[in-house]
N, C-alpha and C positions, 0 to 999 in steps of 0.2 A: 633691458634686459639681457638680451643675447649677447653683448660685449662684455657684461660681468660674467656671465657662463662660458663665454671662450677664454677669458682671463684664467676662470676656475680653473678650467680643462688644462690650459698651458700649464698650469702653476701643478696640479695634481699629477700632470703627465711628467714633470722635472721631480718631483718627489719620488713617482715611481720609478725613475731611471737612477736617480740617487740611490735607492734601496736595492735595485737591481746591482746595480756595480758595487754594493756591498755585498749582496749575495756571493757574488763571482770572487770578491777577494776572498770573503771567509772562505768557501768551497776551494779555491787555492790554497788557503794558509791550511787548511784541514790536511788538505791531499800531500802538501810537503811535508808537515811534520807527520803524517801518519806513515808516510813511505819513503822518505828521504831522511827524515831524521828518527825517525822508530817512536815517536814522542806523539799521545793523542793529547790534543786539546779538549776538554769534556765539554766545556760550554760551545762550543761551535756547529754542534751539531744541532741542537735546539735553536739557536739563534738565525740558523740556516733556515730552518723548518719555521718558524717564526716570520722570518723574512719574506719567505717565500708565500706564506698565505699572505700575508699585506701588500707583497707586489701584485699577485694575480686579483685579489678582491679590491685594489686600489687602479689597477688598470682597469678595470671591465667598464667604468664609467665615463672614463677617457674614451675607450674604443666605441663607446655607443653613442657618444655624444659626436664623435668625428666619424660615424657611421662606416666604422671600421672593423664591424662585425660580420660573421661568416652568414653569407646567404648562399640558399639553395633554391632556386626556381625548377618546379618539376614540372609544372603547365605553365606556357605563356598566356597570360590574358589579356583582353582588350584594356586599354587606359582606364575607363572607369571601374572595372572590377577589379585589376592592379592598385587602384588609389584604396579601395575596401579590403584587398586584402592585407596593405601595408598598415593600415588602420587597425584591422583586428589583431596583426602581431604585434604591434606596437600597443595596443590595450592588453593582449594576453601577459606580453613579457613586463608592462608596469605593475600588472596584477602579479605575478610571480614575483618580484622585486618586491612587492610589498609584503608578501606572506615570507620571502627569504628573511628581509628587516626584522618583522616581528617575531619570526622563531632564532634568528640571530640574535636579538637581545635576549628572549627566554634562555639561550643558552648561557650567553657572557653575565646575564644575572646569577646564574646557577653556579658558574664557574668564579666569581669574584672573591670568595673565599677561601679557594684552593690556592695552594702556591706552586709554582715549579722548584722542583729540587735541585734543579742543577743551578737555574738562573736567580732563584731567590725573587722572582717577582710573581703577581697574581697570574692564575690560568686564564683569566678574563682576557689579557692580551692576546690571547691567542683565539679569541672568539670576538672581541672587539671590531675586527674588520668586516665580519658579516653583514650586522645591522649598518655598519659605516660605507661600505661598498654597494650594498643593496639600495640603500636610501639614495646616496649619489646617484646610481643607476636610474633611479625613477624620476629625479630630476633631470638628469642627462636624456632621458628619452622623451621627457615633455620639452626640454629647452631646447633640443636640437635642431641646426640648422633644417629648412625645407628639403624637400628628396632632389626638386630638379635645379638642373644647374641656373636656370635663367631666375629662381627665387636667392640665387647665391648661396646655396646650399651645395653639397656632395653629390655629383650623380649617382644614382642608385646602381647602373653598370657602366663603370669607366671602362672606356675603350683599352685594350691591350695589343702592343704591338706584338 
């Protein structure tokens, strides 16, 4: 199962990179058209916004699976308490993502019949990444490798030079 999860994380990471490259190219196109050519492409702003939403919400499960989220340790704890703290933080994150997925699904269903005037597509495309990203984040949190290097996972606090 962990091999499949790793492949899915890699594929999703590649999709995020492609979407981000598209985002950058469209932003450059918009700036060049607006300030150098003096014409504005009316559709680029909305596509950029849509792409940004997809990038952020699809990159989240990849970062969680790879344990690349930002961690702030306020109090050093003994090993036993540290494991408990990590478990509680993961459980709280899973609960939050489940609530976010459910709420995002509700928003998506409400937006299905609305149309984007600029793009001519359903407004739901702006909301679909919320339940999708949150659902994938739940899976990433559950399936991610163990935290210790001896278990084959990523160290919790990698040494920095």
